[in-house]
C-alpha positions in Angstrom: -0.2 0.0 -0.4 1.3 3.5 -1.1 1.9 6.5 1.9 -0.2 8.3 -0.5 -3.3 7.3 -1.7 -5.5 9.4 -3.4 -8.7 8.6 -5.4 -11.5 11.1 -7.3 -10.6 14.3 -5.9 -12.6 16.5 -6.6 -12.4 20.6 -5.4 -15.1 23.1 -6.4 -15.7 26.9 -5.6 -18.3 29.3 -5.5 -18.3 30.9 -9.0 -19.3 34.0 -7.7 -20.9 36.2 -4.2 -24.4 35.0 -3.4 -25.6 32.1 -2.6 -27.2 29.5 -4.6 -23.7 31.1 -7.4 -22.8 27.8 -9.4 -19.6 26.0 -8.6 -16.9 26.7 -10.1 -14.3 23.0 -10.6 -10.2 23.0 -9.9 -9.6 19.7 -9.4 -11.7 16.8 -11.5 -11.4 13.3 -10.8 -7.4 13.3 -10.0 -6.2 10.0 -8.6 -1.9 9.6 -8.0 -0.1 7.3 -5.7 3.1 8.5 -3.7 5.2 5.1 -2.6 7.7 5.5 0.8 10.9 6.5 -0.3 9.7 7.8 -3.6 9.7 11.5 -5.1 5.8 12.3 -7.3 6.3 15.0 -10.1 2.9 16.7 -10.4 3.5 19.0 -13.8 1.4 21.2 -15.5 1.0 24.7 -16.5 -0.3 27.5 -14.1 -4.5 26.8 -12.9 -3.4 22.8 -14.0 -4.8 22.2 -10.3 -1.3 21.0 -8.6 -1.1 23.7 -5.8 -5.1 22.9 -4.8 -4.7 19.2 -4.9 -1.4 19.6 -2.1 -3.3 22.1 -0.4 -6.5 20.0 -0.4 -4.1 17.5 1.6 -2.9 19.1 3.8 -6.3 20.6 4.7 -5.5 24.3 4.2 -8.1 25.2 1.6 -10.5 27.6 2.4 -14.1 26.6 3.9 -16.0 27.3 1.3 -14.4 24.5 -1.3 -16.3 22.0 -1.8 -14.0 18.8 -2.0 -14.6 15.4 -2.3 -12.9 12.1 -2.5 -9.9 10.3 -0.5 -6.6 11.2 -0.2 -5.6 7.9 2.2 -2.3 8.7 4.2 -0.4 6.2 6.2 -4.4 4.1 6.0 -6.3 7.5 7.3 -7.8 9.7 4.9 -6.6 13.6 5.5 -9.9 15.1 4.1 -12.2 13.3 6.5 -9.8 13.8 9.9 -11.6 16.2 12.2 -9.0 19.8 12.6 -7.8 19.5 15.5 -6.4 14.9 14.2 -4.9 17.0 11.5 -3.1 19.7 13.3 -1.0 17.0 14.6 -0.1 15.0 12.0 0.4 18.8 10.2 4.5 19.6 10.6 5.1 16.1 11.7 4.3 13.2 9.4 3.6 15.0 6.9 5.0 19.0 6.2 4.7 21.4 3.2 7.2 23.6 1.4 5.0 26.7 0.2 5.6 28.6 -3.0 5.7 31.8 -2.0 7.9 32.1 1.3 7.1 36.4 1.6 3.5 35.6 2.0 4.2 31.8 4.1 6.1 33.4 6.9 5.1 34.9 9.7 6.4 38.7 9.1 7.0 39.8 12.5 8.7 36.8 14.4 11.9 35.7 14.2 12.8 32.6 11.9 14.2 31.7 15.2 11.4 31.0 16.2 9.4 29.8 13.5 11.3 27.1 13.0 11.7 25.6 16.9 7.8 26.1 17.5 7.0 23.3 15.6 10.4 20.8 16.7 8.5 22.1 20.4 5.1 21.0 19.6 5.7 18.1 17.4 9.4 15.8 19.3 8.8 18.3 23.1 12.2 19.3 22.7 13.8 21.6 25.5 13.7 25.6 23.6 18.1 25.0 23.7 17.3 21.8 23.0 15.4 23.3 20.1 17.5 26.1 19.2 20.2 24.2 18.5 18.5 21.8 16.1 17.4 25.1 14.3 20.4 26.5 13.6 21.8 23.4 12.0 19.3 23.4 9.7 19.2 26.6 8.4 23.3 25.3 8.0 21.9 22.4 6.2 20.1 24.3 3.6 22.7 27.0 2.9 22.0 29.9 4.7 25.4 31.5 5.9 25.4 32.1 9.6 22.5 30.3 10.9 23.2 31.4 14.1 22.7 35.0 13.8 19.5 34.2 10.7 18.0 32.9 13.7 17.5 36.7 15.8 16.6 37.5 12.6 12.7 38.6 10.5 11.2 38.1 7.5 11.9 41.0 6.1 15.6 40.9 6.9 17.0 37.7 4.7 16.6 37.6 0.6 14.2 35.9 -1.4 16.2 32.9 -1.2 16.5 32.5 2.3 13.6 32.9 3.2 12.5 29.5 0.4 15.2 28.2 2.4 14.3 29.3 5.8 10.4 27.4 4.4 12.0 24.3 3.6 14.2 24.1 6.6 11.1 24.6 8.7 9.1 21.7 6.7 12.8 19.3 7.2 12.2 19.9 11.3 10.9 16.7 12.6 11.8 14.3 9.1 8.7 14.1 8.2 7.1 10.8 6.4 5.7 12.3 3.7 7.3 16.1 2.2 5.0 18.0 -0.5 7.3 21.0 -2.4 5.5 23.2 -4.4 7.6 24.6 -6.6 10.5 25.3 -3.4 13.6 26.5 -5.6 11.1 29.1 -6.9 13.2 31.4 -5.9 16.5 30.2 -5.8 19.7 30.6 -7.8 21.0 27.8 -10.0 23.5 26.5 -7.7 22.0 26.8 -4.7 18.9 24.9 -6.0 20.8 22.3 -6.4 22.1 22.0 -2.7 18.4 22.0 -2.0 17.3 19.6 -4.6 20.9 17.6 -3.4 19.5 18.2 0.1 15.7 16.9 -0.9 17.4 13.7 -2.7 19.2 12.9 0.8 16.1 12.9 2.6 13.8 10.0 0.1 17.5 8.5 0.0 18.4 8.0 3.9 14.9 8.6 5.7 12.3 6.4 3.1 10.3 10.3 3.3 8.0 10.7 0.8 8.1 13.4 -1.9 5.0 15.3 -3.7 7.3 17.4 -6.2 4.8 20.4 -7.9 6.6 22.0 -10.6 6.5 23.7 -13.6 10.5 23.0 -14.1 11.1 19.7 -16.2 14.6 19.8 -15.8 14.1 19.2 -12.3 11.4 16.3 -12.6 13.6 14.8 -15.5 16.7 15.2 -12.1 14.6 13.9 -9.3 11.5 12.2 -9.6 11.2 8.6 -10.2 6.9 8.7 -11.8 5.1 11.7 -13.1 1.9 12.7 -13.1 1.2 15.3 -15.5 -1.9 17.7 -15.1 -4.5 20.3 -17.5 -7.7 21.8 -16.3 -8.0 19.7 -12.9 -7.7 16.8 -14.6 -4.9 13.8 -15.4 -3.3 14.2 -18.3 -0.6 11.2 -18.7 1.0 9.6 -16.0 4.0 7.6 -16.4 7.5 6.2 -15.2 10.0 9.1 -15.2 12.2 7.6 -18.4 8.8 6.4 -20.3 7.5 9.8 -20.2 10.5 11.6 -21.1 11.5 8.6 -24.1 8.1 8.9 -25.2 5.8 11.5 -24.6 2.4 10.4 -25.6 0.0 12.7 -24.4 -0.4 15.7 -27.1 0.1 18.2 -24.3 3.7 16.3 -22.4 4.8 17.2 -25.9 4.3 19.8 -26.4 5.7 20.8 -23.2 9.2 18.7 -23.5 9.4 20.5 -26.6 8.8 23.9 -24.9 11.8 23.7 -23.3 15.0 24.9 -24.5 18.1 22.2 -25.8 21.9 22.6 -25.8 21.9 20.2 -28.0 19.8 22.3 -30.3 21.2 23.5 -33.5 21.9 27.7 -33.4 18.8 29.6 -34.1 16.1 27.5 -33.9 13.1 28.3 -32.9 11.2 27.6 -29.2 7.8 25.6 -30.5 5.3 27.0 -27.8 2.2 26.2 -27.4 -0.6 27.9 -28.4 -3.2 29.6 -26.6 -3.6 29.9 -23.0 -4.6 27.7 -20.3 -8.0 29.4 -20.9 -9.2 28.3 -24.0 -10.6 25.0 -22.9 -13.7 23.1 -23.5 -15.6 21.3 -20.4 -14.2 17.6 -19.4 -17.9 16.4 -20.4 -17.9 17.9 -23.9 -14.3 16.0 -25.0 -10.7 16.8 -24.1 -9.8 20.8 -22.5 -6.8 20.9 -24.5 -8.5 20.2 -27.5 -8.9 24.0 -28.7 -4.7 24.1 -28.1 -4.5 21.1 -29.8 -3.6 20.8 -34.0 -4.6 16.6 -33.5 -7.7 18.0 -32.4 -11.0 17.1 -34.7 -14.5 15.7 -34.1 -13.2 12.3 -32.1 -11.7 14.8 -29.5 -15.2 17.0 -28.6 -18.5 15.1 -27.8 -17.2 12.3 -26.1 -16.0 12.5 -22.3 -11.5 10.7 -22.9 -11.1 8.3 -19.9 -7.4 7.7 -17.9 -6.6 4.5 -20.2 -4.0 2.0 -20.3 -1.4 3.2 -23.2 -1.0 -0.3 -24.9 2.1 0.5 -27.0 3.8 0.4 -23.1 5.6 -1.9 -21.1 4.6 0.1 -17.9 2.2 1.4 -16.3 1.1 4.4 -18.7 -1.9 5.6 -18.5 -3.2 8.4 -20.9 -5.8 10.5 -21.7 -5.8 11.1 -25.2 -7.5 10.6 -29.1 -5.1 11.1 -31.2 -1.8 9.8 -29.2 1.2 11.3 -30.0 3.2 8.6 -32.4 5.9 6.8 -30.9 9.2 8.4 -32.1 10.9 5.3 -31.3 9.6 3.3 -33.3 12.5 2.9 -36.4 14.6 3.9 -33.9 17.8 1.0 -33.7 17.8 0.0 -30.0 20.8 1.2 -28.4 19.9 5.1 -29.7 16.4 4.0 -28.0 18.3 2.9 -24.8 20.2 6.3 -24.7 17.1 8.4 -25.8 15.5 7.0 -22.6 
């Protein structure tokens, strides 16, 4: 059994201010697993439902949200858990690195206090022991002069330092599940590599499960074991990392990969952006939401709801929601070339 099992997760918000306002669906029937010692990637453009999914798992959505489905962690459904019980799980067993540290950190409380309160609440550490551990955590995430930084407030730190402080808070109790929502957005390349290596060590050494939410496919390629691609609130493709990068089958996944600059591309070659915007969608009950932006869309992509099914051409578990998948570009390649591309 996976450490985290999300099944048929649906999230809706009121579309207006009136009591009888129609609901706007942000996430629609999302399911995925995260096993201990595994890094599962959740990928998609802004507005695809990635961050909302993570907030639902953590129980941090506003009271106006309508949430359905289940999110079982270690055999317990987090969505059905009473708030008092959930408070004992958050920070200790399940921790989260938020995307924007400027709004996630308390601006009127020192960084040291924000780290030590997690340690004291969940581990029972003394004030001195918690402060010593807090200094070590700041040093581990690459913050210079960690003892001095413990006495400083968030506004006294750079954006990158604030993000690293958020990561230190999340790692404080060595959680079983770490949810990282764009954890390296504000970091330069060198510190980004250090932080990702630190997270990778946590997974390898302690068997921690990680749900990594990102739009950076380079991070996904270097860290994730499995990848789930979301579009307009639904899963459109899921596969093991090497399989997905070697054989992207959904037109949206293929478009994401094609829009990434490559060092081996010929000089002067233009990027291939996905046409349109994430707002150019049709309802999933009317077909594929990606159809307005897809060059291969036809009548088969509209009018019929498309299920998430096993890709019949894949050897492993490769799930797909597409009427016209991308042809297998490796079909005519020699076996050794296929191995290199994977």
